[in-house]
C-alpha angles and dihedrals in degrees: 000000000000118000116259114246126203138194101233103179139008131200133177140174120225115275110235137167092250130005089190092158095060133062115220091255089059093052090048093049091055088057095045093050091051091051090050092051092049097048107025090231116142130197095259091056090046093053092048097050111018154022139245125235120193127195115210143130125229094213095049090044090048093227140085119251087017094181091064094087089048099066096087093044089052093047088243100126103139086355137098115291122167129184133221112197105173117050125359097227087064088071088060089050092046093050091048091052093048092054096042090050089062094238095115140011101205132037129189111208119193131170130185137175137169105197089174089073092067118091086220130000088210090058089054095051091042087069090063091071130088108275096221106044113016107027093059091061090055101250120170132159093273094051090045090051089052090057091048092047090054091050092048092048091051091052101040105025093235114163146180094284093056092048092048089055090053092051096045091051093046091055092046090054093044095057087063090055114086090201091068100049097158097057118110130189119261131201128236089249093053091053093047092050098043115118121272116253103177112349119285092015113090127199093258090048091066130080110253127240110269144166126219151116136235134186145171143186118237122194142175115255096259091053096038092063090059094046103048142010091213109051120176110215121219100222100174142001133185138171139182137180124213124213119299099228117068092222090063094056138078096219095201097046101088086217099156095040093051091051093047092048093048091054094048093045093050092051091048096043093243113158101162111037093179091071101022101086134064092190131026125191114190127185099235104175088168129027096244089058095067095069093033093053090044088059092049091050092051092244090127138010123293104267089007098106096108093049089046091054093045092050094050096255095154091055094049092047094044092238117181099346085168090064092257124229090317086074090057129275123156114266097243094046098050098104094040091052089049090054091047092051092047090049092051089054091052091047090052091241101115096106117203091001093054118136110219114248093353107183107163132037143177123216122192134192132185136187138171130048116320096353097310096156125034134184126191127190127187114208133188133191114248 
């Protein structure tokens, strides 16, 4: 039987539009020092019994091999340091696999990103496309999301009013979250009148540029009990990637998310996702994705996202009480922040946004154009 693995500690910086006064190593060090204070682990212990996993992106960091300057911060000098460069939740998956394999007992996961350094986030995501067929037509993640939003609207009937409701609620939740100090509430009218980015996606429908860092300590069960009194067990994980070329995909099908969720649910013994979770954290980079991803996760009916939004489904299911990505988390960290937020809820450390007696949670991450690659993690309070 596989070893049980727990999240033992979580630390985050604030997420702000521009942390111009800090280099990414400084943001990361703040997180590492907090994790050390929470757990009592020091770098010598970490080298002897574990590994470090960083989450970063060479283009956003404006350098090749961008994890190289992180090894000292992570305590990985002459030690094991691995890098995840696609979607932050994969670092959680990677750390889980490393511990369950028996190779290590403890893993330090740390992700950082300063999106504000990029001249244009769209230029960064443009690089993800094929250079011969899809880059020449100007595709980036925002344009791709616009195409998916149109496909989803045609299938589900979702409209501007539903999306405005998603954004207004996200901002209301985010102002209760001390990690998103720059977020302000917006009105329905402000959302409906905001400029169009990629029809039907409006400016206020999109996650804002932000800088920040997030980290956690993972440990095998026998070590976790000595590190924390409130472990959060990782009961199931799953991921799936859809086809690379847009023409090979049904953009409104939720294909990859359904597959990822099915794997995670099977591993965790989840048979009815609608009632299985006390807290749900979705990576909603754009407003239309919150109901669409909820459908793919089985949280609401297929094609029922608009009705779910209208009936207050996100409130009843405690979806994105942190504000979600619409409050502002860096693209590559979205899933890792969602796991961190879910873990804080299960540890009883979520402050004003705390769900009373939260025991189970779902964390979701997504990367690639129009939801190409999804990761789902099922967590439980120890």
